C-alpha positions as CSV (number, residue, x, y, z in Angstrom):
1,D,-13.7,-33.8,8.2
2,L,-13.3,-36.3,11.0
3,V,-12.4,-39.8,9.9
4,N,-12.7,-42.9,12.1
5,L,-9.9,-45.2,10.7
6,S,-11.3,-48.3,12.5
7,D,-14.6,-48.0,10.4
8,S,-14.0,-49.5,7.0
9,K,-17.0,-47.6,5.4
10,S,-15.6,-44.3,6.5
11,L,-12.2,-45.1,5.1
12,A,-13.6,-46.3,1.8
13,Y,-15.7,-43.1,1.6
14,Q,-12.6,-40.9,2.1
15,K,-10.7,-42.9,-0.5
16,S,-13.4,-42.5,-3.1
17,R,-13.8,-38.8,-2.2
18,L,-10.1,-38.2,-2.7
19,A,-10.2,-40.1,-6.0
20,C,-13.1,-37.9,-7.2
21,M,-11.2,-34.7,-6.2
22,R,-8.1,-35.8,-8.1
23,A,-10.2,-36.5,-11.2
24,F,-11.8,-33.1,-10.9
25,N,-8.5,-31.4,-10.7
26,K,-7.2,-33.2,-13.8
27,R,-10.3,-32.3,-15.8
28,F,-10.6,-28.7,-14.7
29,A,-7.1,-27.5,-14.4
30,P,-6.8,-23.8,-13.6
31,L,-6.6,-21.6,-16.7
32,D,-5.5,-18.0,-17.0
33,V,-8.3,-15.9,-18.7
34,L,-8.6,-12.3,-19.5
35,V,-11.6,-10.6,-17.9
36,R,-13.1,-7.3,-19.0
37,V,-15.6,-5.5,-16.7
38,Y,-17.6,-2.6,-18.1
39,V,-19.1,-0.2,-15.6
40,L,-21.6,2.0,-17.3
41,R,-23.9,3.9,-14.9
42,G,-25.0,4.2,-11.3
43,V,-28.6,4.9,-10.5
44,E,-29.8,6.8,-7.4
45,L,-26.7,6.3,-5.2
46,E,-27.0,7.2,-1.6
47,S,-24.6,9.4,0.2
48,S,-24.0,10.9,3.6
49,G,-24.3,14.4,2.2
50,F,-26.6,15.9,-0.4
51,V,-24.7,14.6,-3.4
52,C,-21.9,12.2,-3.8
53,N,-18.6,12.0,-5.7
54,P,-18.6,8.3,-6.7
55,Y,-15.7,6.3,-8.0
56,V,-15.3,2.6,-8.9
57,S,-12.8,0.2,-7.4
58,M,-12.2,-3.4,-8.5
59,D,-10.2,-6.2,-6.8
60,A,-9.3,-9.4,-8.6
61,L,-8.4,-12.3,-6.3
62,I,-7.1,-15.8,-7.0
63,G,-4.4,-15.8,-9.7
64,S,-2.4,-12.6,-9.5
65,P,-4.0,-10.2,-7.0
66,H,-4.8,-6.9,-8.8
67,H,-6.4,-3.7,-7.7
68,V,-7.7,-1.0,-10.1
69,T,-9.5,2.2,-9.1
70,S,-10.8,5.4,-10.5
71,R,-10.4,7.3,-7.2
72,H,-8.4,10.1,-8.8
73,T,-11.1,10.8,-11.3
74,P,-14.5,10.6,-9.5
75,V,-17.7,11.7,-11.1
76,L,-18.4,15.0,-9.3
77,K,-21.6,16.0,-7.5
78,T,-24.1,13.5,-8.8
79,N,-26.2,10.6,-7.5
80,N,-26.7,9.2,-11.0
81,P,-23.2,9.0,-12.4
82,N,-22.2,7.9,-15.9
83,F,-18.9,6.1,-15.4
84,F,-18.4,4.4,-18.8
85,L,-15.2,2.6,-17.6
86,C,-13.5,-0.6,-18.7
87,F,-11.3,-2.6,-16.3
88,E,-9.2,-5.4,-17.6
89,T,-7.3,-8.1,-15.6
90,R,-6.2,-11.7,-15.7
91,V,-7.7,-14.3,-13.3
92,Q,-7.5,-18.1,-12.9
93,M,-10.7,-20.0,-13.7
94,P,-12.3,-21.9,-12.2
95,G,-12.2,-20.1,-8.8
96,G,-11.5,-16.5,-9.9
97,F,-13.1,-13.8,-7.8
98,L,-13.8,-10.2,-8.7
99,R,-15.1,-7.6,-6.2
100,L,-16.5,-4.4,-7.6
101,C,-17.2,-1.5,-5.3
102,V,-18.8,1.9,-5.9
103,K,-17.5,4.3,-3.2
104,D,-18.1,8.0,-2.3
105,R,-15.0,10.2,-2.3
106,S,-15.2,13.2,0.0
107,L,-13.2,15.8,-1.7
108,P,-10.8,18.0,0.5
109,K,-11.9,21.5,1.1
110,V,-9.4,24.0,-0.3
111,L,-8.9,27.3,1.5
112,V,-7.8,30.1,-0.7
113,P,-6.3,33.1,1.2
114,V,-7.8,36.4,0.3
115,A,-5.2,39.2,0.3
């Protein structure tokens, strides 16, 4: 915000705005809350191949940054996965932010030598 200090209206506006923000912060102090996210199903997921190996990833921001993923246990070879997962984390409210992503994991190809 640009403030012209020679203009008394602009200075009065900035003072009242600052007072409102201080009152807001006193009334709505950040509070740590426990958040549970339930991921049940994915419906008709798209993939680059014929079928996908989906997994779920969640990031919690603001508060203590936290990353949870099911990358090591993807639902194999399906475009309609049943995840039935529960993620739990603490975030600060108001202002907490959760990002939930469903990603495709391309599994490595295993070569088995034939003797």
